[in-house]
MMTF fields as JSON, N, C-alpha, C and O atoms, coordinates in Angstrom:
{
  "mmtfVersion": "1.0.0",
  "mmtfProducer": "UNKNOWN",
  "numBonds": 455,
  "numAtoms": 456,
  "numGroups": 114,
  "numChains": 1,
  "numModels": 1,
  "chainsPerModel": [1],
  "groupsPerChain": [114],
  "chainIdList": ["A"],
  "bondAtomList": [4, 2, 8, 6, 12, 10, 16, 14, 20, 18, 24, 22, 28, 26, 32, 30, 36, 34, 40, 38, 44, 42, 48, 46, 52, 50, 56, 54, 60, 58, 64, 62, 68, 66, 72, 70, 76, 74, 80, 78, 84, 82, 88, 86, 92, 90, 96, 94, 100, 98, 104, 102, 108, 106, 112, 110, 116, 114, 120, 118, 124, 122, 128, 126, 132, 130, 136, 134, 140, 138, 144, 142, 148, 146, 152, 150, 156, 154, 160, 158, 164, 162, 168, 166, 172, 170, 176, 174, 180, 178, 184, 182, 188, 186, 192, 190, 196, 194, 200, 198, 204, 202, 208, 206, 212, 210, 216, 214, 220, 218, 224, 222, 228, 226, 232, 230, 236, 234, 240, 238, 244, 242, 248, 246, 252, 250, 256, 254, 260, 258, 264, 262, 268, 266, 272, 270, 276, 274, 280, 278, 284, 282, 288, 286, 292, 290, 296, 294, 300, 298, 304, 302, 308, 306, 312, 310, 316, 314, 320, 318, 324, 322, 328, 326, 332, 330, 336, 334, 340, 338, 344, 342, 348, 346, 352, 350, 356, 354, 360, 358, 364, 362, 368, 366, 372, 370, 376, 374, 380, 378, 384, 382, 388, 386, 392, 390, 396, 394, 400, 398, 404, 402, 408, 406, 412, 410, 416, 414, 420, 418, 424, 422, 428, 426, 432, 430, 436, 434, 440, 438, 444, 442, 448, 446, 452, 450],
  "bondOrderList": [1, 1, 1, 1, 1, 1, 1, 1, 1, 1, 1, 1, 1, 1, 1, 1, 1, 1, 1, 1, 1, 1, 1, 1, 1, 1, 1, 1, 1, 1, 1, 1, 1, 1, 1, 1, 1, 1, 1, 1, 1, 1, 1, 1, 1, 1, 1, 1, 1, 1, 1, 1, 1, 1, 1, 1, 1, 1, 1, 1, 1, 1, 1, 1, 1, 1, 1, 1, 1, 1, 1, 1, 1, 1, 1, 1, 1, 1, 1, 1, 1, 1, 1, 1, 1, 1, 1, 1, 1, 1, 1, 1, 1, 1, 1, 1, 1, 1, 1, 1, 1, 1, 1, 1, 1, 1, 1, 1, 1, 1, 1, 1, 1],
  "groupList": [{"groupName": "MET", "atomNameList": ["N", "CA", "C", "O"], "elementList": ["N", "C", "C", "O"], "formalChargeList": [0, 0, 0, 0], "bondAtomList": [1, 0, 2, 1, 3, 2], "bondOrderList": [1, 1, 2], "singleLetterCode": "M", "chemCompType": "L-PEPTIDE LINKING"}, {"groupName": "PRO", "atomNameList": ["N", "CA", "C", "O"], "elementList": ["N", "C", "C", "O"], "formalChargeList": [0, 0, 0, 0], "bondAtomList": [1, 0, 2, 1, 3, 2], "bondOrderList": [1, 1, 2], "singleLetterCode": "P", "chemCompType": "L-PEPTIDE LINKING"}, {"groupName": "PHE", "atomNameList": ["N", "CA", "C", "O"], "elementList": ["N", "C", "C", "O"], "formalChargeList": [0, 0, 0, 0], "bondAtomList": [1, 0, 2, 1, 3, 2], "bondOrderList": [1, 1, 2], "singleLetterCode": "F", "chemCompType": "L-PEPTIDE LINKING"}, {"groupName": "VAL", "atomNameList": ["N", "CA", "C", "O"], "elementList": ["N", "C", "C", "O"], "formalChargeList": [0, 0, 0, 0], "bondAtomList": [1, 0, 2, 1, 3, 2], "bondOrderList": [1, 1, 2], "singleLetterCode": "V", "chemCompType": "L-PEPTIDE LINKING"}, {"groupName": "SER", "atomNameList": ["N", "CA", "C", "O"], "elementList": ["N", "C", "C", "O"], "formalChargeList": [0, 0, 0, 0], "bondAtomList": [1, 0, 2, 1, 3, 2], "bondOrderList": [1, 1, 2], "singleLetterCode": "S", "chemCompType": "L-PEPTIDE LINKING"}, {"groupName": "LEU", "atomNameList": ["N", "CA", "C", "O"], "elementList": ["N", "C", "C", "O"], "formalChargeList": [0, 0, 0, 0], "bondAtomList": [1, 0, 2, 1, 3, 2], "bondOrderList": [1, 1, 2], "singleLetterCode": "L", "chemCompType": "L-PEPTIDE LINKING"}, {"groupName": "GLY", "atomNameList": ["N", "CA", "C", "O"], "elementList": ["N", "C", "C", "O"], "formalChargeList": [0, 0, 0, 0], "bondAtomList": [1, 0, 2, 1, 3, 2], "bondOrderList": [1, 1, 2], "singleLetterCode": "G", "chemCompType": "PEPTIDE LINKING"}, {"groupName": "ALA", "atomNameList": ["N", "CA", "C", "O"], "elementList": ["N", "C", "C", "O"], "formalChargeList": [0, 0, 0, 0], "bondAtomList": [1, 0, 2, 1, 3, 2], "bondOrderList": [1, 1, 2], "singleLetterCode": "A", "chemCompType": "L-PEPTIDE LINKING"}, {"groupName": "ILE", "atomNameList": ["N", "CA", "C", "O"], "elementList": ["N", "C", "C", "O"], "formalChargeList": [0, 0, 0, 0], "bondAtomList": [1, 0, 2, 1, 3, 2], "bondOrderList": [1, 1, 2], "singleLetterCode": "I", "chemCompType": "L-PEPTIDE LINKING"}, {"groupName": "THR", "atomNameList": ["N", "CA", "C", "O"], "elementList": ["N", "C", "C", "O"], "formalChargeList": [0, 0, 0, 0], "bondAtomList": [1, 0, 2, 1, 3, 2], "bondOrderList": [1, 1, 2], "singleLetterCode": "T", "chemCompType": "L-PEPTIDE LINKING"}, {"groupName": "ARG", "atomNameList": ["N", "CA", "C", "O"], "elementList": ["N", "C", "C", "O"], "formalChargeList": [0, 0, 0, 0], "bondAtomList": [1, 0, 2, 1, 3, 2], "bondOrderList": [1, 1, 2], "singleLetterCode": "R", "chemCompType": "L-PEPTIDE LINKING"}, {"groupName": "GLU", "atomNameList": ["N", "CA", "C", "O"], "elementList": ["N", "C", "C", "O"], "formalChargeList": [0, 0, 0, 0], "bondAtomList": [1, 0, 2, 1, 3, 2], "bondOrderList": [1, 1, 2], "singleLetterCode": "E", "chemCompType": "L-PEPTIDE LINKING"}, {"groupName": "TRP", "atomNameList": ["N", "CA", "C", "O"], "elementList": ["N", "C", "C", "O"], "formalChargeList": [0, 0, 0, 0], "bondAtomList": [1, 0, 2, 1, 3, 2], "bondOrderList": [1, 1, 2], "singleLetterCode": "W", "chemCompType": "L-PEPTIDE LINKING"}, {"groupName": "HIS", "atomNameList": ["N", "CA", "C", "O"], "elementList": ["N", "C", "C", "O"], "formalChargeList": [0, 0, 0, 0], "bondAtomList": [1, 0, 2, 1, 3, 2], "bondOrderList": [1, 1, 2], "singleLetterCode": "H", "chemCompType": "L-PEPTIDE LINKING"}, {"groupName": "ASP", "atomNameList": ["N", "CA", "C", "O"], "elementList": ["N", "C", "C", "O"], "formalChargeList": [0, 0, 0, 0], "bondAtomList": [1, 0, 2, 1, 3, 2], "bondOrderList": [1, 1, 2], "singleLetterCode": "D", "chemCompType": "L-PEPTIDE LINKING"}],
  "groupTypeList": [0, 1, 2, 3, 1, 4, 5, 6, 3, 5, 7, 6, 5, 8, 3, 5, 7, 6, 3, 1, 8, 4, 1, 9, 5, 8, 4, 6, 0, 6, 5, 3, 10, 4, 5, 7, 1, 1, 7, 10, 5, 9, 11, 6, 2, 7, 12, 7, 9, 9, 6, 5, 4, 3, 6, 5, 0, 9, 6, 4, 7, 7, 7, 6, 12, 5, 7, 11, 13, 3, 6, 1, 7, 14, 7, 2, 12, 7, 7, 9, 3, 7, 7, 5, 4, 7, 7, 9, 5, 7, 7, 7, 6, 7, 1, 10, 5, 10, 10, 6, 1, 6, 3, 13, 1, 8, 6, 3, 3, 1, 6, 9, 3, 1],
  "groupIdList": [1, 2, 3, 4, 5, 6, 7, 8, 9, 10, 11, 12, 13, 14, 15, 16, 17, 18, 19, 20, 21, 22, 23, 24, 25, 26, 27, 28, 29, 30, 31, 32, 33, 34, 35, 36, 37, 38, 39, 40, 41, 42, 43, 44, 45, 46, 47, 48, 49, 50, 51, 52, 53, 54, 55, 56, 57, 58, 59, 60, 61, 62, 63, 64, 65, 66, 67, 68, 69, 70, 71, 72, 73, 74, 75, 76, 77, 78, 79, 80, 81, 82, 83, 84, 85, 86, 87, 88, 89, 90, 91, 92, 93, 94, 95, 96, 97, 98, 99, 100, 101, 102, 103, 104, 105, 106, 107, 108, 109, 110, 111, 112, 113, 114],
  "secStructList": [7, 7, 1, 7, 1, 1, 2, 2, 2, 2, 2, 2, 2, 2, 2, 2, 2, 2, 6, 6, 2, 2, 2, 2, 2, 2, 2, 2, 2, 2, 2, 2, 2, 2, 2, 1, 7, 4, 4, 4, 2, 2, 2, 2, 2, 2, 2, 2, 2, 2, 2, 2, 2, 2, 2, 2, 2, 2, 2, 2, 2, 2, 2, 2, 2, 2, 2, 2, 2, 6, 7, 2, 2, 2, 2, 2, 2, 2, 2, 2, 2, 2, 2, 2, 2, 2, 2, 2, 2, 2, 2, 2, 2, 2, 2, 2, 2, 7, 7, 7, 6, 6, 7, 7, 6, 6, 1, 7, 7, 6, 6, 1, 7, 7],
  "xCoordList": [29.684, 28.887, 28.373, 29.155, 27.085, 26.544, 26.552, 26.6, 26.506, 26.369, 27.672, 27.799, 28.631, 29.857, 31.077, 31.02, 32.179, 33.36, 34.199, 34.952, 34.081, 34.925, 34.234, 33.218, 34.807, 34.277, 34.436, 33.579, 35.507, 35.728, 34.659, 34.18, 34.288, 33.232, 31.907, 31.128, 31.648, 30.425, 30.379, 29.334, 31.505, 31.557, 31.256, 30.522, 31.819, 31.545, 30.085, 29.511, 29.486, 28.07, 27.179, 26.146, 27.568, 26.792, 26.847, 25.833, 28.026, 28.143, 27.286, 26.574, 27.363, 26.567, 25.064, 24.301, 24.649, 23.237, 22.811, 21.642, 23.737, 23.398, 23.352, 22.787, 23.934, 23.985, 22.598, 22.422, 21.614, 20.317, 19.43, 18.323, 19.867, 19.008, 18.669, 17.498, 19.658, 19.401, 18.49, 17.529, 18.752, 17.82, 16.404, 15.427, 16.296, 14.972, 14.229, 13.045, 14.914, 14.283, 13.9, 12.825, 14.766, 14.471, 13.253, 12.369, 13.21, 12.058, 10.772, 9.727, 10.848, 9.665, 9.125, 7.916, 10.006, 9.555, 9.059, 8.172, 9.63, 9.115, 7.7, 6.862, 7.438, 6.077, 5.106, 3.996, 5.529, 4.667, 4.378, 3.24, 5.399, 5.235, 4.263, 3.462, 4.329, 3.464, 2.052, 1.123, 1.876, 0.574, -0.239, -1.469, 0.43, -0.303, -0.875, -0.214, -2.095, -2.646, -1.761, -1.23, -1.596, -0.692, -0.978, -0.048, -2.239, -2.583, -2.2, -2.163, -1.913, -1.59, -0.202, 0.087, 0.651, 1.976, 2.825, 3.497, 2.805, 3.581, 3.118, 3.938, 1.817, 1.291, 1.724, 2.028, 1.751, 2.202, 3.645, 3.975, 4.511, 5.911, 6.031, 6.841, 5.223, 5.266, 4.854, 5.49, 3.789, 3.356, 4.395, 4.643, 4.997, 6.018, 7.227, 7.747, 7.664, 8.796, 8.448, 9.272, 7.236, 6.8, 6.765, 7.215, 6.232, 6.187, 7.578, 7.801, 8.51, 9.887, 10.488, 11.133, 10.275, 10.835, 10.25, 10.983, 8.95, 8.306, 8.773, 9.024, 8.89, 9.37, 10.792, 11.093, 11.679, 13.057, 13.124, 13.871, 12.346, 12.347, 11.837, 12.453, 10.722, 10.13, 11.042, 11.233, 11.604, 12.506, 13.757, 14.2, 14.336, 15.534, 15.231, 16.004, 14.11, 13.735, 13.474, 13.918, 12.758, 12.456, 13.727, 13.9, 14.618, 15.856, 16.736, 17.357, 16.794, 17.573, 17.026, 17.78, 15.71, 15.09, 15.343, 15.698, 15.159, 15.398, 16.852, 17.129, 17.777, 19.197, 19.556, 20.37, 18.958, 19.272, 18.587, 19.199, 17.333, 16.566, 16.532, 16.363, 16.686, 16.584, 17.913, 18.283, 18.624, 19.92, 20.073, 19.086, 21.314, 21.532, 21.114, 20.647, 21.275, 20.892, 19.392, 18.983, 18.587, 17.145, 16.773, 15.801, 17.535, 17.278, 17.536, 16.788, 18.591, 18.855, 17.764, 17.367, 17.284, 16.196, 14.924, 14.185, 14.667, 13.487, 13.595, 12.605, 14.798, 15.001, 14.791, 14.247, 15.215, 15.018, 13.533, 13.066, 12.803, 11.35, 10.666, 9.76, 11.089, 10.503, 10.771, 9.884, 11.985, 12.317, 11.5, 11.022, 11.339, 10.525, 9.054, 8.37, 8.579, 7.201, 7.016, 6.007, 7.986, 7.915, 7.944, 7.221, 8.773, 8.832, 7.505, 7.058, 6.88, 5.59, 4.516, 3.718, 4.503, 3.539, 3.765, 2.807, 5.023, 5.332, 4.87, 4.321, 5.09, 4.644, 3.125, 2.566, 2.453, 0.988, 0.424, -0.629, 1.106, 0.623, 1.071, 0.582, 1.993, 2.526, 1.466, 1.541, 0.469, -0.532, -1.284, -1.704, -1.451, -2.157, -1.348, -1.91, -0.036, 0.826, 1.049, 1.624, 0.616, 0.847, -0.344, -0.926, -0.691, -1.788, -1.199, -0.026, -2.005, -1.553, -1.245, -1.629, -0.553, -0.234, -1.499, -2.443, -1.502, -2.63, -3.76, -4.748, -3.647, -4.695, -4.268, -3.291, -4.982, -4.656, -5.185, -6.307, -4.407, -4.839, -6.066, -6.692, -6.427, -7.611, -8.784, -9.771, -8.675, -9.778, -9.398, -8.222, -10.397, -10.18, -9.646, -10.183, -8.601, -8.033, -8.941, -9.295, -9.334, -10.195, -9.586, -8.388, -10.438, -9.972, -9.509, -9.057, -9.608, -9.199, -10.408, -11.429, -10.273, -11.345, -11.056, -9.946, -12.024, -11.758, -11.548, -11.314],
  "yCoordList": [-5.797, -5.76, -7.176, -8.077, -7.363, -8.714, -9.343, -10.568, -8.528, -9.092, -9.136, -9.926, -8.311, -8.207, -8.317, -7.923, -8.849, -9.038, -7.778, -7.694, -6.786, -5.6, -4.374, -4.472, -3.226, -1.964, -1.854, -1.274, -2.396, -2.37, -3.155, -2.72, -4.314, -5.114, -4.363, -4.373, -3.712, -2.932, -1.798, -1.547, -1.114, -0.033, -0.567, 0.062, -1.719, -2.324, -2.699, -2.517, -3.214, -3.573, -2.345, -2.393, -1.251, -0.012, 0.505, 0.953, 0.446, 0.856, -0.06, 0.409, -1.36, -2.316, -2.055, -2.178, -1.697, -1.401, -0.109, 0.042, 0.817, 2.084, 2.031, 2.925, 1.002, 0.906, 0.902, 1.587, 0.184, 0.153, 1.374, 1.425, 2.345, 3.492, 4.288, 4.583, 4.637, 5.454, 4.751, 5.365, 3.492, 2.836, 2.711, 2.773, 2.537, 2.447, 3.77, 3.789, 4.875, 6.185, 6.468, 7.005, 6.113, 6.34, 5.528, 6.036, 4.264, 3.418, 3.945, 3.974, 4.363, 4.886, 6.136, 6.27, 7.043, 8.26, 7.959, 8.644, 6.936, 6.508, 5.958, 6.194, 5.22, 4.732, 5.886, 5.88, 6.871, 8.039, 8.704, 9.077, 8.849, 9.508, 8.738, 9.341, 7.419, 6.643, 6.448, 6.186, 6.571, 6.309, 7.561, 7.518, 8.66, 9.881, 10.527, 10.566, 11.03, 11.771, 12.98, 13.594, 13.328, 14.433, 15.734, 16.457, 16.032, 17.276, 17.251, 18.299, 16.06, 15.947, 15.351, 14.828, 15.43, 14.832, 15.478, 14.775, 16.783, 17.467, 17.049, 16.831, 16.937, 16.488, 15.053, 14.72, 14.213, 12.837, 12.774, 12.02, 13.567, 13.615, 14.154, 13.665, 15.162, 15.742, 14.711, 14.609, 13.941, 12.925, 11.814, 11.327, 11.417, 10.367, 10.833, 10.085, 12.061, 12.601, 12.771, 12.487, 13.231, 13.377, 12.019, 11.891, 11.005, 9.666, 9.125, 8.523, 9.338, 8.904, 9.625, 9.006, 10.927, 11.71, 11.287, 11.124, 11.114, 10.691, 9.291, 9.026, 8.401, 7.057, 7.043, 6.325, 7.83, 7.904, 8.502, 8.02, 9.546, 10.184, 9.225, 9.083, 8.572, 7.661, 6.468, 6.06, 5.91, 4.766, 5.112, 4.332, 6.275, 6.697, 6.923, 6.522, 7.561, 7.807, 6.503, 6.331, 5.587, 4.302, 3.487, 2.89, 3.453, 2.697, 3.297, 2.563, 4.617, 5.254, 4.943, 4.649, 5.011, 4.702, 3.242, 2.948, 2.337, 0.921, 0.661, -0.079, 1.263, 1.053, 1.547, 0.933, 2.646, 3.217, 2.475, 2.254, 2.088, 1.516, -0.011, -0.6, -0.651, -2.108, -2.747, -3.776, -2.148, -2.67, -2.574, -2.626, -2.433, -2.261, -3.469, -3.309, -4.664, -5.86, -5.845, -6.178, -5.464, -5.403, -4.307, -4.448, -3.22, -2.165, -2.688, -2.374, -3.483, -4.074, -5.063, -5.132, -5.826, -6.765, -6.013, -6.455, -4.895, -4.096, -3.581, -3.569, -3.156, -2.709, -3.861, -3.663, -5.048, -6.223, -6.533, -6.818, -6.476, -6.723, -5.653, -5.966, -4.4, -3.317, -3.542, -3.332, -3.964, -4.22, -5.384, -5.322, -6.434, -7.569, -7.17, -7.63, -6.316, -5.827, -4.997, -5.13, -4.149, -3.336, -4.218, -3.96, -5.251, -6.168, -6.908, -7.132, -7.284, -7.966, -7.04, -7.45, -5.789, -4.823, -4.571, -4.454, -4.488, -4.277, -5.462, -5.282, -6.665, -7.864, -7.919, -8.335, -7.504, -7.514, -6.48, -6.707, -5.36, -4.314, -4.469, -3.756, -5.387, -5.548, -5.878, -5.336, -6.745, -7.023, -5.783, -5.697, -4.844, -3.604, -2.781, -2.003, -2.952, -2.192, -2.902, -2.313, -4.135, -4.921, -4.832, -5.852, -3.66, -3.463, -3.057, -2.696, -3.12, -2.737, -1.255, -0.496, -0.834, 0.588, 1.426, 1.051, 2.543, 3.469, 3.159, 3.892, 2.098, 1.75, 2.244, 1.755, 3.185, 3.754, 2.835, 2.344, 2.583, 1.623, 2.047, 1.206, 3.33, 3.749, 4.051, 4.656, 3.636, 3.844, 4.757, 4.928, 5.33, 6.194, 7.536, 8.132, 8.0, 9.303, 10.38, 10.324, 11.377, 12.443, 13.12, 13.396, 13.37, 14.031, 13.067, 13.507, 11.764, 10.79, 9.958, 9.922, 9.311, 8.455, 7.028, 6.537, 6.353, 4.992, 4.008, 2.824],
  "zCoordList": [4.803, 3.585, 3.314, 3.009, 3.425, 3.354, 1.956, 1.84, 0.893, -0.445, -1.231, -2.166, -0.873, -1.661, -0.753, 0.412, -1.275, -0.44, -0.236, 0.735, -1.144, -1.009, -1.581, -2.268, -1.283, -1.778, -3.293, -3.96, -3.84, -5.286, -6.038, -7.085, -5.494, -6.118, -6.039, -6.992, -4.906, -4.759, -5.783, -6.382, -5.986, -6.976, -8.377, -9.14, -8.712, -10.013, -10.175, -11.248, -9.126, -9.186, -9.311, -9.979, -8.678, -8.8, -10.237, -10.773, -10.864, -12.265, -13.144, -14.031, -12.89, -13.662, -13.496, -14.454, -12.29, -12.056, -12.75, -13.106, -12.946, -13.587, -15.098, -15.728, -15.693, -17.158, -17.799, -18.807, -17.289, -17.984, -17.744, -18.28, -16.969, -16.663, -17.918, -18.157, -18.715, -19.902, -20.912, -21.375, -21.274, -22.205, -21.642, -22.389, -20.334, -19.723, -19.841, -20.179, -19.566, -19.703, -21.154, -21.421, -22.075, -23.488, -23.911, -24.6, -23.496, -23.841, -23.218, -23.87, -21.953, -21.272, -21.942, -22.128, -22.302, -22.967, -24.381, -24.89, -25.009, -26.311, -26.199, -27.069, -25.115, -24.886, -24.674, -25.206, -23.897, -23.685, -25.017, -25.301, -25.822, -27.136, -28.023, -28.737, -27.981, -28.865, -28.307, -29.071, -26.998, -26.392, -26.09, -26.093, -25.834, -25.488, -26.748, -27.786, -26.655, -27.796, -28.097, -27.172, -29.359, -29.712, -28.956, -28.599, -28.715, -28.03, -26.549, -25.904, -26.003, -24.572, -24.352, -23.276, -25.363, -25.278, -24.188, -23.433, -24.096, -23.065, -21.676, -20.784, -21.494, -20.208, -19.91, -18.765, -20.928, -20.746, -20.282, -19.367, -20.914, -20.488, -19.068, -18.28, -18.742, -17.39, -16.343, -15.294, -16.62, -15.664, -15.525, -14.422, -16.634, -16.572, -15.752, -14.925, -15.985, -15.238, -13.765, -12.895, -13.481, -12.094, -11.398, -10.26, -12.081, -11.5, -11.2, -10.15, -12.12, -11.879, -10.678, -9.832, -10.61, -9.504, -8.155, -7.18, -8.105, -6.858, -6.462, -5.287, -7.442, -7.155, -6.632, -5.678, -7.245, -6.764, -5.363, -4.511, -5.13, -3.817, -2.75, -1.694, -3.019, -2.043, -1.788, -0.642, -2.856, -2.697, -1.921, -1.077, -2.196, -1.464, 0.01, 0.88, 0.282, 1.679, 2.415, 3.551, 1.778, 2.421, 2.638, 3.701, 1.646, 1.794, 2.886, 3.656, 2.957, 4.02, 5.398, 6.326, 5.526, 6.816, 7.201, 8.342, 6.247, 6.521, 6.891, 7.834, 6.159, 6.45, 7.84, 8.529, 8.253, 9.562, 10.703, 11.748, 10.52, 11.625, 11.651, 12.718, 10.512, 10.455, 10.098, 10.662, 9.174, 8.751, 7.248, 6.515, 6.781, 5.348, 4.518, 3.391, 5.053, 4.292, 3.982, 2.87, 4.954, 4.728, 3.734, 2.992, 3.712, 2.732, 1.32, 0.394, 1.155, -0.157, -0.551, -1.714, 0.424, 0.124, -0.258, -1.138, 0.387, 0.042, -1.394, -2.126, -1.797, -3.173, -4.153, -5.239, -3.775, -4.624, -4.787, -5.89, -3.688, -3.743, -4.596, -5.369, -4.461, -5.263, -6.751, -7.578, -7.094, -8.498, -9.054, -10.186, -8.269, -8.719, -8.87, -9.784, -7.973, -8.083, -9.354, -10.047, -9.652, -10.872, -12.115, -13.077, -12.099, -13.243, -13.414, -14.539, -12.306, -12.367, -12.937, -13.779, -12.473, -13.009, -14.498, -15.261, -14.908, -16.322, -17.16, -18.247, -16.658, -17.384, -17.454, -18.469, -16.389, -16.385, -17.361, -17.956, -17.531, -18.422, -19.863, -20.74, -20.126, -21.481, -22.524, -23.627, -22.242, -23.291, -23.745, -24.899, -22.867, -23.23, -24.226, -24.998, -24.208, -25.11, -26.436, -27.352, -26.564, -27.776, -28.726, -29.094, -29.108, -30.05, -31.391, -31.488, -32.39, -33.721, -33.795, -32.906, -34.851, -34.996, -35.123, -35.819, -34.454, -34.528, -33.568, -33.534, -32.788, -31.835, -30.464, -29.897, -29.948, -28.649, -27.549, -27.664, -26.475, -25.461, -24.664, -24.02, -24.689, -23.943, -24.87, -24.452, -26.108, -27.033, -28.176, -28.497, -28.774, -29.917, -29.444, -28.511, -30.081, -29.754, -30.321, -31.498, -29.497, -30.007, -31.238, -31.295, -32.199, -33.41, -34.484, -35.541, -34.248, -35.247, -35.669, -34.982, -36.78, -37.279, -36.81, -37.013, -36.188, -35.712, -36.85, -36.608]
}
């Protein structure tokens, strides 16, 4: 194990990595709720859930392939690069989410007065 000295430490790190999952999902769905027009809220939740599922599936498949064909250390590095890429994308998109209340990021919501 290239990153950890024992299986017990690895188990602890896996638990630590899993702790932020629930708050992240709650925050993400809260963003969907606040950004999606009311008439398309269900569709917004469906797209967010689909994106999460596709991302988890693709990441698991890629990490498994890398671990088998290249080595487990490289699979962990790929996950690290993916996490840093996601953080960069989130930081790049943050200004779009910092608008005043009632201002939709894609313009005026149909059925509302600007």
